C-alpha positions in Angstrom: 67.1 115.2 230.8 68.4 118.1 233.0 69.1 121.4 231.2 72.7 122.5 232.1 71.7 126.1 232.0 68.6 128.1 231.9 67.4 131.6 232.8 64.7 132.0 235.2 62.8 135.3 234.5 63.8 137.8 231.7 66.0 136.9 228.9 67.9 139.9 227.5 70.4 140.4 224.6 73.1 140.2 227.2 72.0 137.1 229.1 70.0 136.6 232.2 68.5 139.8 233.8 69.9 140.9 237.1 67.9 139.6 240.0 67.0 136.2 238.3 68.5 132.8 238.8 70.4 130.4 236.7 69.3 126.9 237.4 72.7 125.1 237.4 73.5 121.6 236.8 77.0 122.1 238.3 79.9 121.7 235.5 82.0 118.7 235.8 79.6 116.4 237.5 79.6 113.0 235.8 76.2 111.3 234.7 74.8 109.6 237.7 76.1 112.3 240.2 73.6 113.8 242.5 73.2 117.0 244.1 70.5 119.4 245.6 69.2 123.0 245.3 68.2 125.3 248.2 66.8 128.8 248.4 65.3 131.2 251.1 61.8 132.3 250.3 61.0 135.6 249.0 57.8 135.8 251.0 57.5 135.4 254.8 55.2 133.2 256.8 53.8 132.8 260.3 55.6 129.8 262.2 52.5 129.1 264.4 51.7 125.7 263.2 53.2 122.5 264.7 52.5 120.5 261.5 55.7 120.3 259.4 53.4 119.5 256.2 52.2 123.2 256.6 55.8 124.5 255.9 56.5 122.1 253.3 53.6 123.5 251.5 54.7 127.0 251.8 58.1 126.4 250.4 56.6 124.4 247.5 54.3 127.1 246.7 57.3 129.6 246.7 59.1 127.6 244.2 56.0 127.3 242.0 55.8 131.1 241.7 58.8 131.1 239.4 57.5 129.5 236.0 60.9 128.3 235.0 61.8 126.9 238.2 58.4 125.1 238.3 59.0 123.8 234.9 62.6 122.5 235.9 61.1 120.7 238.9 58.4 119.1 237.0 60.6 117.9 234.2 63.3 116.5 236.8 60.7 115.3 239.5 62.0 117.8 242.1 60.1 118.3 245.4 60.7 120.9 248.1 60.7 120.7 251.9 61.4 123.3 254.6 64.7 123.3 256.6 62.8 123.4 259.8 61.8 121.5 263.0 58.5 121.2 264.7 58.0 119.6 268.1 57.8 116.1 266.5 60.1 116.5 263.4 63.7 117.3 263.0 64.9 119.3 260.2 67.6 116.5 259.2 64.4 114.0 258.9 62.2 116.4 257.1 64.9 117.9 254.7 67.8 115.4 254.6 71.0 116.4 253.0 74.4 114.7 253.1 76.0 115.6 249.7 76.6 118.5 247.2 74.1 121.5 247.8 74.0 124.6 245.6 71.9 127.8 245.7 69.9 128.8 242.5 72.8 131.0 241.3 75.1 128.0 241.3 77.1 128.7 244.5 78.0 125.6 246.5 77.1 125.7 250.2 77.6 122.2 251.5 79.2 119.0 250.3 79.7 115.4 251.6 82.8 116.5 253.4 81.0 119.6 254.6 77.4 118.7 255.0 74.5 121.1 255.5 74.0 120.1 259.1 77.6 119.9 260.1 77.4 123.3 261.8 78.4 125.8 259.2 78.1 126.4 255.4 80.6 127.0 252.5 78.8 130.1 251.6 75.6 131.8 252.6 72.1 130.3 251.8 70.9 133.9 250.9 69.5 133.4 247.2 65.8 133.4 246.8 63.6 131.5 244.2 64.2 134.3 241.7 67.9 134.4 242.1 67.9 137.6 244.0 69.9 138.0 247.3 67.8 138.0 250.5 69.4 138.5 253.8 66.6 138.3 256.4 65.9 136.3 259.5 64.6 132.8 258.6 62.4 130.7 260.9 64.1 127.1 261.5 63.0 126.0 264.8 66.3 124.1 264.8 69.5 123.7 266.6 72.9 124.0 264.6 72.7 120.3 264.0 69.2 120.5 262.5 67.3 118.9 265.5 64.3 120.2 267.3 65.2 123.4 269.2 63.1 122.3 272.2 60.7 124.0 274.4 59.2 127.2 273.1 61.7 127.4 270.4 60.3 124.8 267.7 58.2 125.8 264.8 54.6 126.2 266.0 55.7 127.4 269.6 55.9 130.9 271.1 59.5 132.1 270.1 60.7 129.8 267.3 64.5 129.6 266.6 65.6 131.6 263.6 68.6 131.6 261.4 70.1 134.4 259.5 70.8 134.0 255.7 73.8 136.2 255.5 75.8 133.9 257.9 77.9 130.7 257.3 78.7 129.8 260.8 76.0 128.0 262.9 74.0 131.2 263.0 72.7 130.4 259.5 70.3 128.1 261.3 70.4 128.9 264.7 71.1 132.4 265.5 68.5 133.4 268.1 64.8 133.6 269.2 62.6 135.9 271.0 60.4 136.9 268.1 56.7 135.9 268.3 55.8 133.1 265.9 52.8 135.3 264.4 55.5 137.4 262.5 56.1 137.1 258.8 59.6 135.7 258.2 61.0 133.6 255.4 62.0 129.9 255.4 64.8 127.8 253.8 63.7 125.5 251.0 65.6 122.5 250.2 65.1 120.3 247.0 64.9 116.5 246.6 68.0 114.9 245.4 68.7 115.6 241.7 70.5 113.2 239.4 72.7 114.4 236.5 71.9 112.4 233.3 73.5 112.5 229.9 76.7 114.2 229.4 78.3 116.2 232.3 77.0 119.8 232.4 78.4 122.4 230.1 76.8 125.8 229.7 75.1 126.2 226.4 76.8 128.7 223.9 75.4 132.2 224.5 74.6 132.6 220.9 72.3 129.7 221.0 70.4 130.8 224.1 70.2 134.6 223.1 69.4 134.4 219.4 65.7 134.8 219.9 66.2 137.9 222.0 68.6 139.4 219.7 66.5 139.0 216.8 63.6 140.6 218.5 65.7 143.6 219.4 67.1 144.1 216.0 63.5 144.0 214.6 62.6 146.7 217.2 65.6 148.9 216.0 64.5 148.7 212.4 60.9 149.5 213.1 62.1 152.7 215.0 64.2 153.8 211.9 61.3 153.3 209.5 59.2 155.9 211.6 61.7 158.7 211.8 
């Protein structure tokens, strides 16, 4: 069953530490509803390979770097693919998305009425796998509609197309080219479709989540007082 709320990284007395993600099953979704998650990789990679599986492996490895995200993926059967196009594979085929899509901080960036490859986003795709904001250039090799950029601008070619993760217009995926493919630049990662199971998502009470951390903090305060 999908947990409606979980911290990735450090859990503090006051909640999730800044710079870490909340894996969110969006509130209000009925059982059986579906959605996807997306992030921009914290690390950069070369875009010199023409094999799409290379980039899928890159973004999968990035997701696995966060233990809580990896556990979420394992529990819910989530897999990751790159939002990118090689000479023989369109991003729309490698990373299909036609429904609700959210970043790892719970921000909706696409919907059935406003799909991922529709030319613009509802909000920037600028959150990395740890929940921090990233606003770099991002390799895509794609046009604004998620198809192969063509010529020397595909992934694996001389000057792959790149997007800018701080944009919501078509520049999020197709903002320019002219940077050699042997430069380290991040990728966008898209999850497989996740199905909401059980009751609709409602955040767990903070006291339930934070009790272990609070007890540890109080124990530490008592130890300090005894040593004065």
